PAZAPA-4460 file (N, C-alpha, C; in steps of 0.05 Angstrom, whole numbers, plus 32768, in hexadecimal, padded with zeros to 4 digits):
% residues 69
    n_x    n_y    n_z   ca_x   ca_y   ca_z    c_x    c_y    c_z   seq   type   mol
   7FFB   7FF7   7FDC   8008   7FE0   7FE3   7FEE   7FD5   7FF5     1      M     A
   7FEC   7FBE   7FFA   7FD7   7FAB   8009   7FE8   7F9E   801B     2      N     A
   7FE3   7FA6   803A   7FF0   7F94   804C   7FD8   7F8B   805B     3      F     A
   7FE4   7F74   8069   7FD5   7F63   807D   7FD2   7F6E   8093     4      T     A
   7FE3   7F7B   8098   7FEC   7F8C   80B5   7FE3   7FA5   80B5     5      D     A
   7FD1   7FAB   80C8   7FC8   7FCD   80CC   7FD9   7FDF   80D2     6      S     A
   7FED   7FD5   80E6   8006   7FE4   80EA   801B   7FE7   80DA     7      Q     A
   8020   7FD5   80C6   8035   7FDB   80B4   8026   7FE5   80A0     8      L     A
   8016   7FE8   8098   8003   7FF6   807E   8004   8016   808C     9      K     A
   7FFD   801C   80A9   8000   8039   80B4   8019   8042   80B2    10      D     A
   8029   8030   80B9   8049   8038   80B6   8055   8041   809E    11      C     A
   8050   8031   808B   8052   8032   8070   8045   804E   8063    12      Y     A
   802C   804E   8065   801E   8064   805E   802E   8082   8067    13      D     A
   802E   8083   8084   803E   8098   808B   805A   809C   807C    14      R     A
   8065   8091   807B   8085   808E   806C   807E   8097   804E    15      N     A
   806F   808A   8043   8067   8092   8027   8063   80AF   8029    16      F     A
   804C   80B6   8036   8049   80D0   8032   805C   80E9   803E    17      A     A
   806C   80DF   8051   8084   80F3   805E   8095   80FD   8047    18      A     A
   809D   80EB   8035   80AB   80F4   801C   809D   80FC   8001    19      V     A
   80A9   8112   7FF8   8099   811C   7FDD   80AC   8123   7FCA    20      T     A
   80C8   811C   7FCE   80D9   8126   7FBE   80E7   8110   7FB0    21      D     A
   80DA   80F7   7FAF   80E2   80DF   7F9E   80C8   80DC   7F8E    22      Y     A
   80D2   80C6   7F74   80BC   80BD   7F6A   80AA   80AD   7F7B    23      S     A
   808F   80A1   7F73   807E   8094   7F83   8088   807A   7F8D    24      D     A
   8097   806E   7F77   809F   8053   7F76   80C3   8052   7F85    25      E     A
   80CB   8068   7F87   80DE   8069   7FA1   80D3   806E   7FB4    26      L     A
   80BE   807F   7FB9   80AD   8080   7FD6   80A8   8065   7FDE    27      R     A
   809C   8058   7FCE   8097   803C   7FD6   80AC   802D   7FE5    28      Q     A
   80C2   802B   7FD3   80DA   801B   7FE3   80E7   8028   7FFE    29      V     A
   80E8   8042   7FFF   80F1   804F   8014   80DD   804C   8027    30      R     A
   80C2   804D   8026   80B1   8048   803D   80B0   8029   8042    31      A     A
   80B4   8016   8032   80B4   7FFC   803C   80D1   7FF8   804A    32      L     A
   80E7   8004   803F   80FE   7FFF   804D   80FD   800C   806B    33      I     A
   80EF   8023   806E   80F0   8031   8088   80DC   8021   80A1    34      T     A
   80C7   8019   808D   80B4   8005   80A3   80C2   7FED   80AC    35      A     A
   80D0   7FDF   809A   80E0   7FC6   809D   80F4   7FCC   80B2    36      H     A
   8101   7FE1   80B5   811A   7FED   80C5   8109   7FEF   80E0    37      D     A
   80F2   7FFA   80E0   80E6   8001   80FA   80E0   7FED   810B    38      L     A
   80CC   7FDB   80FF   80C1   7FC1   8107   80DA   7FB0   8111    39      F     A
   80F3   7FAE   80FF   8106   7F9C   8105   8112   7FA5   811C    40      R     A
   8118   7FBC   8121   8121   7FCD   813B   8111   7FC7   8150    41      M     A
   80F4   7FC6   8153   80E4   7FC6   8166   80D7   7FA7   816B    42      I     A
   80D3   7F99   8155   80CD   7F7D   815C   80DE   7F68   8154    43      E     A
   80F3   7F6B   814B   8109   7F5C   8143   8108   7F53   8123    44      G     A
   811C   7F3F   811E   811B   7F39   8100   8103   7F22   80FB    45      P     A
   80FD   7F16   810D   80E8   7F02   8107   80C5   7F0D   8108    46      H     A
   80C5   7F25   810C   80A9   7F2C   810D   809F   7F28   80F2    47      S     A
   8084   7F25   80F4   8077   7F26   80DE   806F   7F38   80D0    48      P     A
   8074   7F55   80DE   8070   7F6E   80C9   808F   7F71   80BA    49      R     A
   809E   7F69   80C5   80BC   7F67   80BB   80BB   7F54   809C    50      V     A
   80B1   7F3B   80A4   80AF   7F29   8091   809B   7F36   8079    51      H     A
   8082   7F42   8085   8072   7F4A   806B   8083   7F64   805D    52      E     A
   8090   7F72   806B   80A4   7F8D   805B   80B1   7F7A   8042    53      T     A
   80C2   7F67   8051   80D4   7F5D   803E   80C4   7F4E   8025    54      I     A
   80AD   7F45   802A   809C   7F35   8011   8097   7F49   7FFE    55      E     A
   808C   7F65   800A   808A   7F76   7FF8   80A1   7F87   7FE8    56      H     A
   80B7   7F86   7FF6   80D2   7F8C   7FE9   80D8   7F7B   7FD1    57      L     A
   80D3   7F62   7FD4   80DB   7F4C   7FBE   80C8   7F4D   7FAB    58      L     A
   80B7   7F5B   7FA8   80A2   7F58   7F93   80B2   7F5C   7F79    59      L     A
   80AD   7F4C   7F67   80B9   7F5A   7F48   80B7   7F70   7F42    60      P     A
   80A3   7F82   7F44   809E   7F9A   7F3D   80B3   7FB0   7F49    61      G     A
   80C0   7FA6   7F61   80CB   7FB7   7F70   80EA   7FB2   7F67    62      L     A
   80F3   7F9B   7F60   8110   7F95   7F58   8122   7FB0   7F4F    63      H     A
   8115   7FBB   7F36   8122   7FCE   7F26   812B   7FE5   7F3F    64      P     A
   8112   7FEA   7F4B   8116   8005   7F5F   812A   8000   7F77    65      L     A
   812E   7FEE   7F7A   813D   7FE0   7F96   815C   7FE3   7F89    66      L     A
   8157   7FD8   7F6D   8177   7FE3   7F63   8183   7FFC   7F65    67      R     A
   8172   800C   7F5E   816E   802B   7F5B   8178   8032   7F75    68      S     A
   816F   802C   7F8E   816C   8036   7FA5   8187   803B   7FAD    69      W     A
***
């Protein structure tokens, strides 16, 4: 995944690597949701990092994965 924010990318990468017992696709969703929750808690719902994670979660390729989540 390509991120504009380096802290968001680092958070995503750490969370993606932390879980190995799911498929890569589900790990992506999990890492995005975890990053979203963290930055929403720390920075609030209007944080640019929160909005960027939502943008990634709304990508068409992730729709089927979100349904199965």
